N, C-alpha and C positions, 0 to 999 in steps of 0.2 A: 504494500500500500504506500509506503514511504517513497519508493522509487516511482510509482505512478504519480503521486502528488508532485514530486520534484520535476518529473517530465512535463506535466501540465504547466507548472509555474515557469519553467524555462522556455517552453514554447510560447507562452504568453509574453514573456520578457522579450523574445525575439520579435514577435508580432507587433509589440508596442514601442520597441526601442527607438524608432525614427519619429515618434510623435512628440514634439516639444511641449505639448500641452498636458502631457501625462507624466506623473512621477510614478515609476514602477518600483517594486520591491527589490532590495539588494539580494543577490543570490548567495553571497558568502562574504564574510569578513574574517579578520584574523583569528577569531575565536569560535565562530559558529557557521553552519551551513543552513540555509533556509529550508524549512520543511514544506512550505507553501500549503499549510493545512487549509488556509483560505487565501484568496488572491485579492489583495487590496489595490485600488487605484486611487490616486490623489490628483485632482486637477490642479495645474500650476496657477500661479497668479495671473498669467497671461490668458487663461481660459475665461471666456465670457460667461459661461454657464456655471451654475452650482450643481452639486451632486444630486439634489432633489429633482432638478429639471432633467438631467441626464438619465436618472433612474426612471423617471416617468416615460421618457422617450424610448428607453430600452424595453420597458414593459410592453409598449405598443408594438415593438418588433419581436415580441415573444421571448425576451431575455430577462430572466429573473435576476434581481440584485438584492442586496441588503445594505442598509445604512451603517456607517460607523456608529460606535456607541455615543450616546448623548453625554456630554461632559458632566462629570460628577458635580462640579461647582454650580451647575445650572439645574440640577435635579431638585424639583420642588419638595419632594418628600424629605430629602436630607436637610433642607432649610427648615421645614416644619418641625423636624425632630431636633433641630439645632445641633445636628451631627457634624457640621462643618464650620470652621472658623475662617471663612473666606471673605469676610466683609472688607471691601475696598481693594481686594486683590484681583489681579488680571491674569488670565490664562489664555493668551491669544493663540498659542499652538493648538491647544485642545479645541478651541472654538473653530479655528481654521480647518482642522482635520474633519470635524463634524460637518462643516459647511461644504467642503470640497472633496470628501472621501467617501468611497463606497466599495462594496465587495461584489465581484462578478462570479459567475458559476465556476466551480472548480471540483465538482464531484468526480469520483473515480471513472465513471463511464467515458468522460472526455478524453482520457488517456488513449482510448481506442477509436476516437472519432475526430480526426484532424479536420474534417469538413466543418464540424460544429465549432471547433476552436477558431477556425478562420472566419466563420460567419460572425461569431461574437466579436472578435477583434476588429474585423473590417467594419462592422456596424458601429462600434465605439469610435474607431479612428475617424470614420466619416462624420459621425455626429458631433464630435468635439472640435473638428477642424472647421 
């Protein structure tokens, strides 16, 4: 399963590599190799759309997506419980990732379906350009 997930992630990385409006996951660094359990995309600042708009358009094209997690410091329940002491603090990276990030399909069957990988990536590349 791990090899299949890495195959999917690396294929996506190749298919998105030339799109300057997308930030793709790092495959490896000095201490770890990406498992690609999920495949996240982040729209760059140059992208005119936000994740919600892209996700809506992808849904119309038959491509399921998932949003990034809603930032903890904005969670109403945590404020109601007074569980966070974030009064006056700013977390722009968390807010940016939520606004511009989303997950695309990365289920194991995609490892044996290059046509579907291409369809997903071509649709995303065309949409965000």
